[in-house]
C-alpha positions in Angstrom: -39.3 -38.0 -12.1 -39.6 -41.2 -14.0 -40.2 -40.9 -17.7 -42.7 -43.3 -19.4 -43.2 -44.1 -23.1 -47.0 -43.9 -22.9 -48.8 -41.9 -25.5 -50.9 -39.3 -23.8 -54.2 -38.5 -25.4 -55.6 -35.1 -24.8 -58.8 -35.6 -22.7 -60.4 -32.3 -23.5 -64.1 -31.6 -23.8 -64.3 -32.2 -27.6 -62.8 -35.7 -27.4 -64.9 -36.7 -24.4 -68.1 -35.3 -26.1 -67.4 -37.3 -29.2 -66.8 -40.4 -27.1 -70.1 -40.0 -25.2 -72.0 -39.3 -28.4 -70.6 -42.4 -30.0 -71.6 -44.6 -27.0 -75.1 -43.1 -27.0 -75.5 -43.6 -30.8 -74.2 -47.2 -30.4 -76.8 -47.8 -27.7 -79.6 -46.5 -29.9 -78.4 -48.7 -32.8 -78.4 -51.7 -30.5 -81.9 -51.0 -29.3 -83.1 -50.4 -32.9 -81.6 -53.7 -34.2 -83.1 -55.7 -31.3 -86.5 -54.1 -32.0 -86.2 -54.8 -35.7 -85.2 -58.4 -35.1 -88.2 -58.9 -32.8 -90.6 -57.5 -35.4 -89.1 -59.6 -38.2 -89.2 -62.7 -36.0 -92.9 -62.1 -35.2 -93.7 -61.5 -38.9 -91.8 -64.7 -39.8 -93.8 -66.7 -37.3 -97.1 -65.3 -38.7 -96.0 -66.1 -42.3 -95.2 -69.6 -41.3 -98.6 -70.1 -39.7 -100.2 -68.6 -42.9 -98.1 -71.0 -45.0 -99.2 -74.0 -43.0 -102.9 -73.1 -43.2 -102.6 -72.5 -47.0 -100.9 -75.9 -47.4 -103.7 -77.5 -45.5 -106.3 -75.7 -47.7 -104.3 -76.7 -50.8 -104.4 -80.4 -49.8 -108.1 -80.2 -49.1 -108.7 -78.6 -52.5 -106.7 -81.3 -54.3 -108.7 -84.0 -52.5 -111.9 -82.2 -53.4 -110.8 -81.8 -57.0 -110.2 -85.6 -57.2 -113.6 -86.2 -55.8 -115.3 -83.9 -58.3 -113.5 -85.4 -61.2 -114.0 -89.1 -60.3 -115.3 -91.4 -62.9 -118.2 -92.6 -60.8 -119.5 -89.0 -60.2 -119.2 -88.1 -63.9 -121.1 -91.2 -64.9 -123.8 -90.5 -62.3 -124.2 -86.9 -63.6 -124.3 -88.1 -67.2 -127.0 -90.6 -66.5 -129.2 -88.5 -64.2 -128.8 -85.0 -65.5 -128.0 -85.5 -69.1 -130.1 -88.7 -69.5 -127.2 -90.6 -71.1 -126.8 -94.3 -70.8 -124.0 -96.8 -71.3 -124.0 -98.5 -74.7 -124.9 -102.2 -74.9 -122.3 -104.7 -76.2 -124.2 -104.8 -79.5 -123.5 -101.1 -80.0 -119.7 -101.4 -79.8 -117.7 -101.5 -83.1 -114.6 -103.6 -83.2 -111.7 -102.0 -85.1 -109.7 -104.3 -87.2 -106.0 -103.6 -87.7 -106.1 -104.5 -91.4 -108.8 -102.1 -92.2 -107.5 -99.1 -90.2 -106.3 -96.3 -92.4 
């Protein structure tokens, strides 16, 4: 007979059982990771949509804030609601640099 230098592994029931269990556990881990990735991807897409809608709402609120705080609107409310009026030129006081303290 011819002699070979190969290492022979004992292929008994325990070794084969561990190998099969390892393959099955690896398969379950792969399925779990794929499912987790899919769920996280869906959650990411939903959060991106929510971020986009919140950005649109923020832009609209900034525009609305600018409208509510405009000088024309404030003057209109002051004149109509508070019965205020703009002073005449005669009612203005001119400040002089020399007399300022």
